[in-house]
Phi, psi and omega in degrees: 000308177300318178301317182294319179294316179294322178296316182297319180292319177297327176302323182275318183293313183266038173289178179299336180298315181292320178303311178295318181300313180300309185291315182288331174294318177293327176292322180297312180293324176300315178297310183296328182260009180056041178071044184299330179293343177258323185288336189240030181297325177295320179294324178308314184288324185296311183292336183300328184253020170291138185279155175240107184272000183276157174272000180253138177077178181256162171288162178304317184291323178295321173299313178301312182294325175296320178293318182296329182296328179274324182287311182278098183202216184303325180303327181286345179239296179292321177298319177294319180300314181292329177292319176290326185293332184253318184259357181073181180302333178301337179300329179296322180298316181292334172294318174298317183297318181295330179285313181299311175291324180295332175297325175291321177295323179296318179303319180287312185292324181286325177295316177296320179297327177288317181304315188252025181289163178233164177264146177221089188067238180259020179235163174254144172237145180190183184131184184307319182294330181282317180286335173293314180298300189283326187277314182264332184075025180250091189293319182296325176294318179294321182290323178296319176297315182300316180297315178297324179291324178300314182287314184294317187264335174271347183227302191293305184291321175304321176300318181290321180294318176303315180297322182291319179295318179298317180297313183295316180295322181296315179300314185286315190235355183069024182295136174301127187291323181291322179298317181298320178302317179300317182293316180295323178297314178301312180295322179294322182299325181294334182265312184292333175282356176271349180090179183297328180295317179292320180295317180290324179293322177294317179295323180297328182277310188278311190303310179294325183292317184292318180299320182292315182296316178301315179294322180295320177297311181298319186292322180300315180293323182292318179298322178298328179254029188307320182296336183274351186305312180298322178294320178291321180290323179296319175300313180303307186294316181294317179295327181296326185247014169081016183260352175285134182302323183273315186256005180303331187279352183243030180299326177302316180293323181300313180298308182305306184291324179297314181288318180304303183288334173295316177295315180299320182286306187264354172061011179295120180091352183270342175100346180289320186293323182294332179290323173288322181299329184289345185283346184284144174261106182231163180274347179207136184303327185295333178299319182290326176296322179289319178300314182291334176298323180295329179291330176294317181294317179298322179295301189270317183284327179267295190289311180297320176298318175303314176301311184299312182300318180300317179292316186287317177311314186271348181067023179272066178203161173241147171235123190316117171076001188235306184232134178224084182270336182233075182307132177081357181267123179284155176296125181159209182302336183300328179296314186285323180296318176291326178296309182292328178297333176290337183266311180230086182317125176088346183274326188300312183301316181293308183299310181297321175303314181290321180296317179297322182299311183286316178299311183291323180297312181296326178291321174301319181289319178295317179296316176303317178302316181297319176296328180291324179298316181299321180292323177293322177295315183303312184295321181290319185284323182282325181063015181235343186259129183287123183298319181301317181287323180292322177295322179293324175297316182299314181299318183289319181298319178296316180292325174297319180296325178296320181284320185293313192267355180300327182248010178274159174307138182297330180292327177288320178301313179293324179299319178292320178292326178297321175298311176305311179295323180295314182295318180292325181293314176307305184295321185285316183297318180297317178298321182295320181299314183292334181258005190296325180296323179296312183297319180295322179299315181294320181295317177298325175299318177300311182300315182301314181289324179295316178297330178273006177058036180274164165291123189273115177228163181243125176236096183301321182303321180298324183266004179070032182254129185252175177061040178238062187306324182296313183285326179298323178289324182282336182275352182274000000 
């Protein structure tokens, strides 16, 4: 019953309208910024390692690592597999398209998050609820996004991540799923009750290391199948545009699943990345936008592509009603586990299970932080809700989701996550369009200073931008 309800809601949320909104918005921002996500790749890396000598906020790299902890997760393994299982190999092309255009969207949303951020003790808070409130002045809209983000990121997505961990560990070790859920919940509680500093320190250490190890294993397999690369890319492109004899009939599914799973993996336009981006202490909002665009590339162009190629090279996938190379194996980590096992027998199940454990665990923490940001906004805006009590309730809800969904069917866990992502994407993408002129104005200010080889600083008063108390204090 619940599955049917979730599927019906997703049918509305993830209609062609949202797919077009996501792709066309990214194209619009790419045109308005003259392809900033391509022109400033070198600067993205440079600004990523700028130091933060202040006692307030995080460094650009810590903010980047926090974002990567949410981006590099289940979507890079199970998400890619589910995209192929429904949309065929062509879904990967549309995942690339959503990433390339989504990098432009990321620059805009993370720049806005920096412009309108607020202080919370010795930390910064920001994201859609803040720039909707301060930039658009629509408090009910901001409150709606905040509440939706609490539900989506504090309950729906942690449940799906827990489910993916349990599935992978069960395949590899036969681990009892409920027992594993208890262990993950206990470990998560030790960190989320420690606050943003503990979360960001853990993410800074684990996320980059796991991504590098996973990429190295994938690259070894890709090199081993080097001669097949042209044929695999030909299959992806033909399937994406409906010209492949086998997968031509599901081109609509390829577009839908490629964009849907692309958004879930790289989070461009969903609003979660901007909340992490706002934590950074930078001299200009556009710097944070550029740094976060790089995380989209790493997530989708490198990690997701590695997963896709490993699966397609080995043929270890099913496509609903068309191809069945793995009878009885659900779309998810099992595709990648079987693929790696063809190269190193017995290694794939263990390696992917451990990768899923770390990827999904850090994503739970990163998503929790974004949900906590929503809760902090709700308390500040309402002035009636005690923040301590709400955060305690949120932490309990997150841990409960880990326990509840670890043993549920994966299709239900994904359906719940899709509902949360869909609602957030609609609300955020519309807000970005309404505030795009402000973001573009700030980005052009950055470019003008950069071209003049000046020290790049942000003065909102000079640009006529109001409600930016953090920057107003710093510019005086």
